[in-house]
C-alpha positions as CSV (number, residue, x, y, z in Angstrom):
1,M,-14.5,42.2,-8.1
2,I,-10.9,42.2,-6.8
3,I,-8.1,42.2,-9.3
4,A,-4.4,41.9,-8.6
5,Q,-2.1,43.9,-10.9
6,M,1.5,42.7,-11.2
7,V,4.5,43.6,-13.4
8,G,7.7,41.5,-13.6
9,R,10.8,40.7,-15.4
10,N,13.0,37.6,-14.9
11,E,11.4,36.5,-11.6
12,S,11.0,32.8,-12.2
13,S,13.9,31.8,-9.9
14,R,12.8,34.0,-7.0
15,F,9.4,34.2,-5.2
16,L,7.1,34.4,-8.2
17,E,5.2,31.1,-8.0
18,D,4.6,31.3,-4.2
19,V,3.4,34.9,-4.6
20,L,1.1,34.0,-7.4
21,K,-0.3,31.0,-5.5
22,R,-1.1,33.1,-2.5
23,I,-2.6,36.1,-4.3
24,K,-4.7,33.8,-6.6
25,S,-6.5,32.5,-3.5
26,Q,-7.3,36.1,-2.4
27,V,-8.6,37.8,-5.6
28,D,-10.9,37.1,-8.5
29,H,-8.4,37.8,-11.2
30,I,-4.7,38.6,-11.8
31,V,-3.4,40.8,-14.6
32,F,0.3,40.3,-15.2
33,T,2.5,42.5,-17.4
34,D,5.8,40.8,-18.4
35,D,8.6,43.2,-19.2
36,C,10.4,41.2,-21.8
37,S,11.6,38.4,-19.5
38,T,14.3,36.2,-20.9
39,D,13.4,33.3,-18.5
40,N,10.1,31.6,-18.1
41,T,8.4,34.2,-15.9
42,A,5.6,34.7,-18.4
43,E,5.0,31.0,-18.7
44,I,4.7,30.6,-14.9
45,A,2.4,33.7,-14.6
46,S,0.2,32.3,-17.4
47,G,-0.9,29.5,-15.1
48,Y,-2.4,32.0,-12.7
49,A,-3.1,35.3,-14.6
50,S,-3.9,37.0,-17.8
51,V,-0.5,37.8,-19.2
52,Y,0.6,40.7,-21.4
53,K,4.1,40.9,-22.9
54,N,5.8,44.2,-23.6
55,S,7.4,44.6,-27.0
56,E,10.4,46.2,-25.4
57,P,11.7,46.3,-21.8
58,L,10.6,49.4,-19.9
59,F,11.5,49.1,-16.2
60,S,15.2,50.1,-16.6
61,V,14.2,52.9,-19.0
62,N,11.1,54.5,-17.4
63,E,9.2,52.9,-14.6
64,G,6.3,55.4,-15.1
65,L,5.8,54.2,-18.7
66,L,5.9,50.6,-17.5
67,R,3.2,51.3,-14.9
68,S,1.1,53.1,-17.5
69,T,1.4,50.2,-19.9
70,A,0.3,47.8,-17.2
71,W,-2.6,50.0,-16.4
72,S,-3.8,49.9,-20.0
73,N,-3.7,46.1,-19.8
74,L,-5.7,46.2,-16.6
75,E,-8.4,48.3,-18.2
76,N,-9.2,45.3,-20.4
77,H,-10.4,43.5,-17.3
78,A,-11.5,46.0,-14.6
79,K,-14.5,48.2,-14.4
80,E,-15.3,51.3,-12.3
81,G,-15.5,50.4,-8.6
82,D,-13.5,47.2,-8.7
83,W,-10.8,46.7,-6.1
84,V,-7.2,46.8,-7.4
85,I,-4.4,45.3,-5.4
86,A,-1.1,46.6,-6.8
87,I,1.4,43.9,-5.8
88,D,4.9,43.0,-7.0
89,C,6.5,39.6,-7.6
90,D,8.2,39.6,-4.2
91,E,5.3,40.6,-2.0
92,M,2.8,38.7,0.1
93,L,-0.5,40.1,1.4
94,Y,-1.9,39.1,4.9
95,N,-4.7,40.0,7.3
96,S,-2.8,40.8,10.5
97,N,-5.9,40.2,12.7
98,E,-5.5,36.5,11.8
99,L,-2.2,35.9,10.0
100,D,-3.2,32.7,8.3
101,N,-6.6,34.1,7.1
102,M,-6.4,34.6,3.4
103,D,-9.9,36.0,3.0
104,I,-9.1,39.5,1.9
105,K,-12.5,39.8,0.3
106,S,-14.3,39.9,3.7
107,V,-11.9,42.7,4.8
108,L,-12.5,44.8,1.7
109,S,-16.2,44.4,1.9
110,K,-16.1,46.4,5.2
111,S,-14.2,49.3,3.7
112,P,-16.2,52.6,3.8
113,F,-13.4,54.2,1.7
114,D,-12.0,53.9,-1.9
115,V,-8.3,53.6,-0.7
116,V,-7.2,51.0,1.8
117,N,-4.0,51.2,3.8
118,V,-1.6,48.2,3.8
119,R,1.1,48.2,6.4
120,F,4.4,47.4,4.6
121,Y,7.2,45.3,6.1
122,H,10.7,44.8,4.5
123,M,12.0,41.3,5.3
124,W,15.7,41.4,5.9
125,N,16.1,37.6,6.1
126,K,13.7,34.7,6.1
127,T,12.4,35.4,9.6
128,Q,13.0,39.0,10.5
129,Y,12.0,42.5,9.1
130,R,13.9,45.7,9.4
131,V,12.8,48.6,11.6
132,D,15.6,51.2,11.6
133,K,16.0,54.3,9.5
134,L,13.5,54.5,6.5
135,W,13.1,50.8,6.6
136,A,10.6,50.8,9.5
137,P,7.1,49.5,8.6
138,N,5.1,52.2,6.8
139,N,1.7,52.8,5.4
140,S,1.1,52.1,1.8
141,S,-1.9,52.7,-0.4
142,R,-1.6,49.5,-2.4
143,I,-5.4,48.7,-2.5
144,F,-7.8,51.1,-4.2
145,R,-10.9,51.3,-6.3
146,F,-10.4,51.2,-10.1
147,K,-11.1,54.3,-12.2
148,L,-10.6,54.6,-15.9
149,N,-7.6,56.5,-17.4
150,G,-5.4,56.2,-14.4
151,K,-2.2,58.2,-14.7
152,F,1.3,57.7,-13.4
153,L,4.2,60.0,-12.8
154,D,6.5,60.2,-15.8
155,R,9.7,59.2,-13.9
156,K,12.5,56.8,-14.6
157,L,12.2,55.5,-11.0
158,A,10.1,55.8,-7.9
159,C,6.9,56.6,-9.7
160,G,4.8,54.6,-7.3
161,S,2.6,51.5,-7.9
162,E,-0.6,53.4,-7.7
163,P,-2.1,55.9,-10.2
164,T,-2.1,59.6,-9.1
165,Y,-5.8,59.7,-8.4
166,V,-5.1,57.5,-5.3
167,I,-3.1,60.4,-3.8
168,E,-6.0,62.7,-4.4
169,D,-8.3,60.3,-2.7
170,I,-6.0,60.2,0.3
171,R,-5.8,64.0,0.4
172,R,-9.6,64.0,0.5
173,R,-9.4,61.6,3.4
174,N,-11.1,58.9,1.4
175,Y,-8.6,56.5,3.1
176,W,-9.2,53.5,5.4
177,L,-6.2,53.6,7.7
178,N,-7.0,50.7,10.1
179,S,-7.7,47.9,7.7
180,G,-5.5,45.4,9.4
181,L,-3.9,44.3,6.1
182,I,-0.2,44.0,5.9
183,M,2.3,43.3,3.1
184,Q,5.5,41.4,3.4
185,H,8.2,42.5,1.0
186,L,10.7,39.7,0.3
187,G,13.0,41.7,-2.0
188,Y,15.8,42.1,0.5
189,T,15.7,38.7,2.1
190,F,19.0,37.4,0.8
191,D,22.4,39.2,0.8
192,D,22.7,38.9,-3.0
193,D,19.3,40.7,-3.3
194,K,20.6,43.6,-1.1
195,Q,23.8,43.9,-3.1
196,N,22.1,43.8,-6.5
197,K,19.5,46.4,-5.4
198,Y,22.2,48.6,-4.0
199,M,24.2,48.5,-7.2
200,R,21.1,49.1,-9.3
201,Y,20.0,52.1,-7.4
202,M,23.5,53.5,-7.3
203,N,23.8,53.1,-11.1
204,L,20.4,54.3,-12.1
205,D,19.4,56.7,-9.3
206,K,22.4,58.2,-7.6
207,G,20.1,60.0,-5.2
208,E,17.9,61.6,-7.9
209,F,14.8,59.8,-6.9
210,H,15.7,58.3,-3.5
211,N,17.6,59.8,-0.6
212,I,21.2,58.7,-1.2
213,K,21.6,57.9,2.5
214,H,18.7,55.5,2.2
215,I,20.3,53.8,-0.8
216,E,23.6,53.4,1.1
217,S,21.7,52.0,4.1
218,I,20.8,48.9,2.1
219,I,24.2,47.5,2.9
220,D,24.4,48.5,6.5
221,P,26.3,45.8,8.4
222,N,24.1,45.8,11.6
223,P,20.5,46.8,10.9
224,T,17.8,46.6,13.6
225,L,15.6,43.6,13.0
226,I,12.4,42.2,14.6
227,N,11.0,38.7,14.3
228,W,8.2,38.4,11.7
229,G,4.9,38.2,13.6
230,N,5.8,40.8,16.2
231,F,4.0,43.6,14.3
232,G,3.4,46.2,17.0
233,L,0.4,47.5,15.0
């Protein structure tokens, strides 16, 4: 079984429905944790997923606690050995070997490992992704086998989307590097998104969890961009 795990707050006017439509066709089930949205995010998600609503907002307080809460919700649906895809409301999953092929199940059926690499691309506009500084495409362990009692770092920000046992699996080389799976991050597509994220990180982070130069680079005036589809894998 393949289960997508998602968390979100006030995502209804962005990419949510397109993301849900795509991931719904790729997995067996979606578990969505709504972080006290004040729009109709939860209602949209309920058309595609099992939805859980937090009693109080957590993302701006402690992301680690939010991820732990979402994991507890996931445990109501997943069993040992199931595949989990940790995906956000502004991310699309593809098979780069055949970009329009949405059959992720056939890819995962070939994995000899418990953690699967996903190559991660930050879209900087509708057609181009960024490749300079720390925005270059990187490896991400967003797909992994489910284990009970997954733990997350107790951090306000940058706790990761994966439980800590995934890092241990990678250290033991239980990691499929060449899966051909890629993830398109849409969160910086529009200028307003960049500005809002920059302000959020400067207010909440101030370099405590992310390199301050990396945060400042969000608003670089002339980033290096490449057309989506020229992956160079």
